[in-house]
C-alpha positions in Angstrom: 0.0 0.0 0.0 2.8 2.4 1.0 4.6 1.8 -2.3 1.5 2.5 -4.3 1.0 5.9 -2.5 4.7 6.8 -3.2 4.3 5.9 -6.8 1.1 7.9 -7.1 2.7 11.0 -5.5 5.7 10.6 -7.9 3.5 10.6 -10.9 1.6 13.7 -9.6 4.8 15.6 -9.0 6.2 14.8 -12.4 3.0 15.9 -14.0 3.1 19.2 -12.2 6.7 19.8 -13.1 5.9 19.1 -16.8 3.4 22.0 -16.8 4.3 25.7 -17.1 3.4 27.4 -13.8 2.2 31.0 -14.4 3.5 33.8 -12.3 0.1 35.1 -11.4 -3.1 33.2 -10.2 -5.3 35.0 -12.8 -3.2 33.5 -15.6 -4.2 30.0 -14.7 -6.3 28.3 -17.4 -8.8 25.6 -17.1 -10.6 23.4 -19.6 -14.1 24.7 -20.6 -16.8 23.3 -18.4 -19.2 21.1 -20.3 -22.6 20.8 -18.7 -26.1 20.5 -20.1 -29.1 21.5 -17.9 -31.3 18.5 -17.4 -34.6 18.6 -19.2 -37.8 18.0 -17.3 -39.2 15.7 -20.0 -36.4 13.2 -19.3 -37.4 12.9 -15.7 -41.2 13.3 -15.6 -43.9 10.7 -15.9 -47.3 10.4 -14.2 -49.6 7.9 -12.5 -52.9 6.6 -13.8 -54.8 9.5 -12.2 -52.3 12.1 -13.6 -50.3 12.7 -10.4 -46.9 13.9 -11.7 -43.8 11.8 -10.8 -40.3 13.1 -11.1 -37.7 10.2 -11.2 -34.0 10.1 -11.1 -32.6 6.5 -10.9 -28.9 6.0 -10.8 -27.4 2.5 -10.8 -24.0 3.9 -9.6 -25.6 5.0 -6.3 -25.7 3.0 -3.1 -28.9 0.8 -3.1 -30.9 3.4 -1.3 -34.4 4.7 -2.4 -35.8 8.1 -1.5 -39.5 8.8 -2.1 -41.4 11.9 -1.3 -45.1 12.9 -1.7 -45.5 16.6 -1.7 -48.8 18.5 -1.5 -50.1 21.9 -2.0 -51.8 23.3 1.1 -50.7 24.5 4.5 -51.0 27.2 7.0 -52.9 29.6 4.7 -55.8 27.1 4.9 -56.0 27.1 8.7 -59.4 28.2 10.1 -59.3 31.5 12.0 -58.4 30.8 15.6 -56.6 27.5 14.7 -53.2 28.9 13.8 -50.6 26.2 14.2 -52.8 23.4 12.9 -50.9 22.8 9.7 -47.6 22.4 11.6 -49.1 19.8 14.0 -50.6 18.0 11.0 -47.2 17.8 9.4 -45.3 16.7 12.4 -47.9 14.2 13.7 -48.8 12.6 10.4 -45.9 10.0 10.7 -45.0 10.3 14.3 -48.1 8.8 15.8 -48.4 5.6 13.8 -51.6 4.7 12.0 -55.0 3.3 12.9 -53.7 -0.1 11.7 -50.3 -0.1 13.3 -49.2 1.3 16.7 -46.4 3.8 16.6 -44.2 1.6 18.8 -44.4 -1.2 16.2 -43.7 1.3 13.4 -40.7 2.6 15.1 -39.4 -0.9 15.9 -39.7 -2.0 12.2 -38.0 1.2 10.8 -35.2 1.0 13.3 -34.5 -2.6 12.4 -34.3 -1.7 8.7 -32.3 1.5 9.3 -35.1 3.2 7.4 -37.0 6.5 8.0 -40.5 7.9 7.4 -41.0 11.6 8.1 -43.4 14.4 7.4 -43.8 18.2 7.6 -46.2 20.9 6.6 -45.4 24.6 6.3 -47.4 27.7 5.4 -48.1 26.7 1.8 -47.1 23.1 1.3 -46.0 19.9 3.0 -44.5 16.5 2.3 -44.3 12.9 3.6 -41.0 11.2 2.8 -39.2 7.8 3.2 -35.7 6.5 2.8 -34.7 2.9 2.9 -32.5 0.2 1.2 -33.8 -1.0 -2.1 -34.6 -4.4 -0.8 -36.8 -3.0 1.9 -38.8 -0.6 -0.3 -42.1 -2.6 -0.3 -42.2 -2.9 3.5 -41.3 0.8 4.2 -43.5 2.1 1.5 -46.4 0.2 3.0 -45.7 1.9 6.4 -45.5 5.3 4.8 -48.8 4.9 2.9 -50.5 3.6 6.0 -49.5 6.8 7.8 -50.5 8.9 4.9 -54.0 7.4 4.4 -54.8 6.3 8.0 -53.0 8.5 10.5 -53.6 7.9 14.1 -53.1 11.4 15.4 -52.7 10.1 19.0 -54.2 12.4 21.5 -51.3 12.0 24.0 -48.7 13.0 21.3 -50.8 16.0 20.3 -51.0 17.1 23.9 -47.2 16.7 24.2 -46.6 18.7 21.1 -48.9 21.5 22.3 -47.0 21.7 25.7 -43.7 21.9 23.9 -45.1 24.6 21.6 -46.3 26.7 24.5 -43.0 26.5 26.2 -41.2 27.6 23.0 -43.8 30.3 22.4 -43.0 31.9 25.8 -39.4 32.5 24.5 -40.4 34.5 21.4 -39.0 37.8 22.8 -35.8 36.3 24.1 -33.7 36.9 21.0 -33.5 39.8 18.6 -33.6 37.4 15.7 -37.0 36.1 16.7 -38.4 39.6 17.5 -37.1 41.0 14.1 -38.7 38.0 12.3 -42.2 38.7 13.5 -42.0 42.5 13.5 -40.7 42.7 9.9 -43.5 40.4 8.8 -46.1 42.8 10.2 -44.4 45.8 8.6 -44.4 44.1 5.2 -47.8 42.3 5.3 -49.9 44.0 8.0 -52.1 42.2 10.6 -54.5 40.1 8.6 -52.4 38.1 6.1 -51.8 34.4 6.8 -48.1 34.9 6.7 -48.1 37.0 9.9 -50.7 35.0 11.9 -48.5 33.1 14.2 -49.9 30.6 16.6 -51.1 31.9 20.0 -51.8 30.3 23.3 -55.5 30.3 22.5 -55.1 28.9 19.0 -52.8 26.1 20.3 -55.2 25.2 23.1 -58.2 25.1 20.6 -56.6 22.5 18.2 -58.2 19.1 18.6 -57.6 15.7 17.1 -60.8 16.2 15.0 -59.2 19.3 13.5 -56.2 17.3 12.4 -58.4 14.6 10.8 -60.5 17.3 9.0 -57.3 19.0 7.7 -56.1 15.6 6.5 -59.4 14.8 4.7 -59.2 18.2 2.9 -55.6 17.7 1.7 -56.2 14.2 0.3 -57.1 15.2 -3.2 -54.9 13.7 -6.0 -54.7 17.1 -7.7 -52.7 18.4 -4.8 -49.9 15.8 -5.0 -46.5 15.7 -6.7 -44.1 12.8 -6.2 -40.3 12.6 -6.4 -38.3 9.4 -6.5 -34.5 9.1 -6.4 -31.8 6.5 -5.8 -31.0 3.0 -7.1 -34.0 0.9 -7.9 -35.9 -1.1 -10.5 -38.4 1.4 -11.9 -41.1 -1.0 -13.1 -42.1 -2.6 -9.7 -41.9 0.8 -7.9 -44.1 2.4 -10.5 -46.5 -0.5 -10.1 -46.6 0.1 -6.3 -47.2 3.8 -6.8 -50.0 3.2 -9.3 -51.7 0.5 -7.1 -51.8 3.0 -4.2 -51.6 6.7 -5.1 -52.4 6.2 -8.7 -55.7 4.5 -7.8 -56.7 7.2 -5.3 -60.0 9.1 -6.0 -61.0 12.2 -4.0 -63.4 11.5 -1.2 -66.3 13.8 -0.3 -64.2 16.0 2.1 -61.2 16.3 -0.2 -60.6 19.6 -2.0 -58.2 21.0 -4.5 -56.2 23.4 -2.4 -57.1 27.1 -3.2 -54.9 29.7 -4.6 -52.5 31.2 -2.1 -53.8 34.7 -1.2 -51.5 37.7 -1.8 -51.3 40.4 0.8 -53.4 43.6 0.4 -51.5 45.7 2.9 -50.1 49.1 2.0 -46.6 49.4 3.4 -45.3 52.5 5.1 -41.6 53.2 4.5 -39.6 54.3 7.5 -37.2 53.4 10.2 -38.7 51.3 12.9 -37.1 50.6 16.3 -38.0 47.9 18.8 -36.5 48.1 22.3 -35.1 44.8 23.6 -33.6 46.0 26.8 -31.3 43.0 27.5 -30.0 42.4 24.0 -26.2 42.2 23.9 -26.3 42.9 20.1 -28.8 44.4 17.7 -30.5 42.9 14.7 -30.8 45.1 11.7 -33.1 44.3 8.7 -34.3 46.1 5.7 -36.6 45.5 2.8 -37.1 47.1 -0.6 -40.0 46.2 -2.9 -38.6 43.6 -5.3 -39.9 41.7 -8.3 -41.0 38.3 -9.5 -38.7 35.8 -11.2 -40.9 36.1 -14.4 -39.7 39.7 -14.8 -37.6 40.3 -17.9 -34.9 42.0 -15.8 -34.6 39.1 -13.3 -31.2 37.9 -14.3 -29.7 41.4 -14.2 -31.2 41.8 -10.7 -29.6 38.5 -9.7 -26.2 39.8 -10.7 -26.8 43.1 -9.0 -27.8 41.4 -5.7 -24.8 39.1 -5.9 -22.5 42.1 -6.1 -24.2 44.0 -3.4 -24.7 41.4 -0.6 -25.6 38.1 -2.1 -22.3 36.3 -1.6 -19.4 36.1 0.8 -17.3 38.3 -1.5 -20.0 41.0 -1.9 -19.4 44.7 -1.4 -21.3 44.8 1.9 -19.2 42.0 3.3 -16.0 43.6 2.1 -16.8 47.0 3.5 -18.7 46.2 6.7 -17.2 42.9 7.8 -13.7 42.9 6.4 -12.8 46.7 6.5 -14.8 47.9 9.4 -15.2 44.8 11.6 -18.7 45.7 12.5 -20.3 42.3 12.0 -19.6 38.6 11.4 -21.9 38.7 8.4 -24.2 40.8 6.3 -26.3 39.5 3.4 -28.9 40.5 1.0 -31.5 38.2 -0.7 -33.6 38.7 -3.8 -37.0 37.0 -3.2 -38.3 35.0 -6.2 -41.9 36.3 -5.8 -43.5 32.8 -5.9 -47.0 33.9 -4.9 -46.7 37.7 -5.0 -44.0 40.3 -5.8 -40.9 39.4 -3.8 -38.7 41.7 -1.8 -35.0 42.6 -1.9 -34.0 42.1 1.8 -30.9 42.4 3.9 -29.9 41.8 7.5 -26.9 41.9 9.9 -26.2 41.8 13.6 -23.9 44.3 15.2 -23.3 46.2 18.5 -26.2 48.3 19.6 -24.3 51.5 19.3 -23.0 50.8 15.8 -26.4 50.2 14.1 -26.6 53.6 12.6 -23.0 53.5 11.4 -23.5 50.1 9.8 -26.6 51.3 8.0 -24.9 54.4 6.8 -22.1 52.3 5.3 -24.6 49.9 3.7 -26.7 52.6 2.2 -23.5 54.3 0.8 -22.6 51.0 -0.9 -26.0 50.9 -2.5 -25.8 54.5 -3.7 -22.3 53.7 -5.1 -23.7 50.8 -7.1 -26.4 53.0 -8.5 -24.0 55.8 -9.4 -20.8 54.1 -10.6 -20.7 51.5 -13.4 -18.9 48.3 -12.9 -15.6 47.6 -14.6 -15.7 44.9 -17.2 -13.3 42.8 -15.1 -15.4 43.1 -12.0 -18.6 42.3 -13.8 -17.0 39.3 -15.6 -15.7 37.9 -12.3 -19.2 37.9 -10.8 -20.9 36.4 -13.8 -18.2 33.7 -14.1 -18.8 32.8 -10.5 -22.6 32.5 -11.0 -22.2 30.5 -14.2 -19.5 28.1 -13.0 -21.2 27.3 -9.7 -24.5 26.6 -11.5 -23.9 22.9 -12.3 -23.5 22.1 -8.6 -27.2 22.7 -8.1 -28.1 19.8 -10.4 -27.1 16.6 -8.6 -29.0 13.6 -9.7 -30.9 13.5 -6.4 -31.5 17.2 -6.3 -32.8 17.9 -9.8 -36.1 16.1 -9.3 -36.7 18.1 -6.2 -36.1 21.3 -8.2 -38.5 20.1 -11.0 -41.2 19.2 -8.5 -40.9 22.5 -6.7 -41.0 24.4 -10.0 -44.2 22.6 -11.0 -45.9 23.2 -7.6 -45.0 26.9 -7.7 -46.3 27.3 -11.3 -43.1 28.2 -12.9 -42.5 27.2 -16.6 -40.9 23.9 -17.3 -37.2 24.1 -18.3 -37.0 27.7 -17.1 -33.4 27.0 -16.0 -32.2 25.8 -19.5 -31.1 29.3 -20.6 -30.2 30.7 -17.2 -26.4 30.8 -17.9 -26.9 32.5 -21.3 -29.1 35.2 -19.7 -26.6 35.8 -16.9 -23.8 36.0 -19.4 -25.7 38.7 -21.4 -26.0 41.0 -18.3 -24.1 44.3 -18.9 -22.7 46.9 -16.5 -25.5 49.2 -17.6 -28.0 46.5 -16.7 -26.6 46.2 -13.2 -26.7 49.9 -12.7 -30.2 50.2 -14.0 -31.4 47.5 -11.6 -29.7 49.1 -8.7 -31.6 52.3 -9.5 -34.8 50.5 -10.0 -34.7 48.4 -6.8 -32.7 50.4 -4.3 -35.1 53.3 -4.0 -34.5 54.8 -0.6 -38.0 56.3 -0.5 -39.5 52.8 -0.5 -37.3 51.1 2.1 -38.4 49.7 5.5 -35.6 49.5 8.0 -36.1 47.6 11.3 -33.6 47.7 14.2 -34.2 45.5 17.3 -31.9 45.9 20.3 -31.3 48.4 23.1 -33.2 51.3 21.6 -31.5 54.2 23.4 -28.1 53.0 22.3 -29.2 52.3 18.7 -30.7 55.7 18.3 -27.8 57.6 19.9 -25.1 55.8 17.9 -21.3 55.6 18.6 -19.4 58.5 20.1 -16.4 57.7 18.0 -18.5 57.6 14.8 -21.3 60.1 15.5 -24.3 59.0 13.4 -27.8 59.3 14.8 -30.2 56.6 13.6 -32.8 59.2 12.7 -30.3 60.8 10.3 -29.5 57.6 8.3 -32.3 58.5 5.9 -34.8 61.3 5.6 -37.7 59.0 6.7 -39.9 59.0 9.7 -38.7 57.0 12.7 -41.0 55.2 15.0 -40.7 52.9 18.0 -42.7 49.7 17.9 -43.7 47.8 21.0 -42.8 44.2 21.6 -45.7 41.8 21.1 -47.0 39.5 23.9 -45.5 36.1 23.0 -48.7 34.2 24.0 -51.3 36.4 22.3 -49.3 38.2 19.5 -50.9 41.5 20.5 -48.7 44.7 21.0 -47.6 45.3 24.6 -48.2 48.9 25.5 
């Protein structure tokens, strides 16, 4: 073995010595990357009742099968006063066994097979998933389908989950991250949109086993489902199993096609908002500009602009505020895709309470610079090359079907990604500057600072910037909300 290693090292060294080593890193050359974006049609099929199935089978993989049934529907369908129901439905669907098999027996079988069955449900969608060795597929699939179609929703496990939720709920105001999360949601979407209606003590206490069963009955419509299947397997018997179960499903009386996800109707008020968290050792700063949807013709230019500003570790905000000034461990921006309504261009960072205003002034100055000064060709090319060359890493054989399924559920066009690199490549410096001016409109921004309010507003004596002077916008203090009721505490 040692001789083989020495021989391999000798071959590697001789190969390196045979090459001409450039005197500068930027002079290194690499072979052109050859990658074709997978086409949906090569991975998509359907069951007898038209449920779409996205399959990626790879004989070179370990003999493991991963199957997921995703559904449209979630928290936005909760009855008023039952906030939190979808989350319980998702967590308890597979963790309480079925009406045919006790949870203890289910856990014993899965543990003996080194297999797993899990589920979740969020604000707009959910999934039930399994993973097992190929030889155990039939047995594990039967367990998963039993949970999916005949969930037990054991009362004692529901009660335990509710107690845990109430304990966690009581901690909502204990971190600036948590406070900023719910406060920014209200600033963006108001009081009535489903996206801001967090669970309360009353809503948790009101949820019953009957509510879970009713939610389950409503979800169980074949038109809500999408299936992904990856791993190493024989396709024919697995498709036969899927068709014999899900493919033979017909909607029962209570089942409904999940309704369209409602967009917010709230009118935002730009400004600087401050929330006093008296014991916070650090502050959380967030901001949001009205953004766009991925269907916008300028989307790819906006992606490049965001990457330059704060969308990567090498962004301008990171370079200036983290590396040069040492004000934070990290600062990032994100361009929302606008799945169900127009997205936002958001940003966030944590810093000392007394450097909030200074950090914001630096961040806003970088935004203005991006609007005012065109990029050099070298700088722009570097960013575009990074986006283009990292793109293939998103398309592993196991990951691509998840992307296809998500795209379909969200209503995006099939094969939208096929020309992504070409459109990124076509972005010019003028495009980036135009998108910066379009999106980074300081009259439309909402800035939220959560921390010790007096320190945040007064700023740092060594770098005298008052928070109210960061932008000519109104500044307002917001009260914390009662963690158990969600109502403002006055």
